[in-house]
C-alpha positions as CSV (number, residue, x, y, z in Angstrom):
1,M,-2.4,-17.5,-14.6
2,D,-1.0,-17.5,-11.1
3,G,-2.5,-14.2,-10.0
4,W,0.7,-12.1,-10.0
5,L,0.4,-8.7,-11.9
6,A,3.5,-6.8,-13.1
7,V,3.9,-3.3,-11.8
8,D,6.3,-0.6,-13.0
9,V,7.9,1.2,-10.0
10,A,10.3,3.3,-12.0
11,G,10.5,6.8,-10.5
12,L,8.9,5.8,-7.2
13,A,11.4,7.2,-4.7
14,P,11.9,6.0,-1.1
15,G,9.1,7.4,1.1
16,E,6.7,7.8,-1.8
17,T,3.5,6.0,-2.7
18,R,1.7,5.5,-6.0
19,A,-2.0,4.6,-6.5
20,L,-2.8,2.1,-9.2
21,E,-5.9,0.4,-10.6
22,L,-5.2,-3.4,-10.8
23,A,-7.8,-5.9,-11.9
24,G,-10.6,-3.5,-10.9
25,R,-9.0,-2.8,-7.4
26,S,-7.5,0.4,-6.1
27,V,-4.0,-0.4,-4.8
28,L,-1.5,1.8,-3.1
29,V,2.2,0.8,-3.7
30,C,4.5,2.1,-1.0
31,H,8.3,2.4,-1.3
32,A,9.4,2.1,2.4
33,E,12.8,1.4,3.9
34,G,14.2,-0.2,0.7
35,G,11.2,-2.4,0.0
36,Y,7.9,-2.3,-1.8
37,Y,4.6,-2.9,-0.1
38,A,1.0,-2.9,-1.5
39,L,-2.3,-2.4,0.3
40,E,-5.8,-1.5,-0.6
41,N,-6.1,2.2,-1.3
42,R,-8.8,2.7,1.3
43,C,-8.7,3.5,5.0
44,P,-10.3,0.7,7.0
45,H,-11.8,3.3,9.4
46,A,-13.2,6.0,7.1
47,A,-13.1,4.3,3.7
48,T,-11.3,7.4,2.3
49,L,-8.5,7.0,-0.2
50,L,-5.0,6.8,1.3
51,T,-3.4,8.3,-1.9
52,S,-2.2,11.5,-0.3
53,G,-1.3,10.0,3.1
54,R,2.2,10.6,4.5
55,L,4.6,7.7,4.5
56,R,7.3,7.7,7.2
57,G,9.3,4.6,7.5
58,F,6.8,1.7,7.4
59,V,3.9,3.9,8.8
60,L,1.3,5.5,6.5
61,E,-0.9,8.2,7.9
62,C,-4.4,8.6,6.7
63,P,-4.9,12.1,5.1
64,L,-8.4,12.4,6.6
65,H,-8.1,11.7,10.3
66,G,-4.4,11.0,11.0
67,G,-4.9,7.3,11.9
68,K,-1.8,5.2,11.0
69,L,-1.2,1.8,9.4
70,D,1.9,-0.3,9.1
71,V,2.3,-0.9,5.3
72,R,4.0,-4.2,5.8
73,D,1.0,-6.0,7.3
74,G,-1.8,-3.4,7.4
75,R,-2.1,-3.4,11.1
76,P,-3.3,-0.2,12.8
77,C,-0.6,1.8,14.6
78,A,-2.7,4.8,15.8
79,P,-6.4,5.5,16.4
80,P,-8.9,6.0,15.2
81,I,-8.0,3.1,12.9
82,R,-8.8,-0.2,14.7
83,L,-9.1,-2.7,11.9
84,P,-6.2,-3.8,9.6
85,A,-6.0,-2.7,6.0
86,T,-6.0,-5.4,3.3
87,T,-2.4,-6.0,2.1
88,F,-1.2,-7.8,-1.0
89,A,1.9,-10.0,-1.5
90,V,4.7,-8.3,-3.4
91,R,7.8,-9.8,-5.1
92,P,10.6,-8.4,-7.2
93,A,10.3,-9.0,-11.0
94,G,13.2,-7.7,-13.1
95,A,13.3,-3.9,-12.8
96,G,9.8,-3.8,-11.3
97,I,7.6,-5.8,-8.9
98,E,4.7,-8.1,-9.1
99,I,1.6,-7.9,-6.9
100,R,-0.7,-10.8,-6.1
101,L,-4.3,-9.7,-5.4
102,G,-5.7,-13.1,-4.8
103,A,-5.0,-15.7,-2.1
């Protein structure tokens, strides 16, 4: 096994996110600017779920405190988030995508 997990993104419209449980990890898939991105579904500042956060372009806003992250690489874009979020590699696979949780 190469660590890639198939994910169905049917119905995930641009600007939307979807929380998934993959191999025991909570992952948030984001459909941003024509691409798909995946990050750990946990704010690196407050450890709250990002599931109901607002996605605008590549920037995801934490629903708890308004801190912002870039979904492409997890880097913080606005305080109080100071540490990057964990992101995962994504690649197209047929009509869906595959996400790699490991290194």
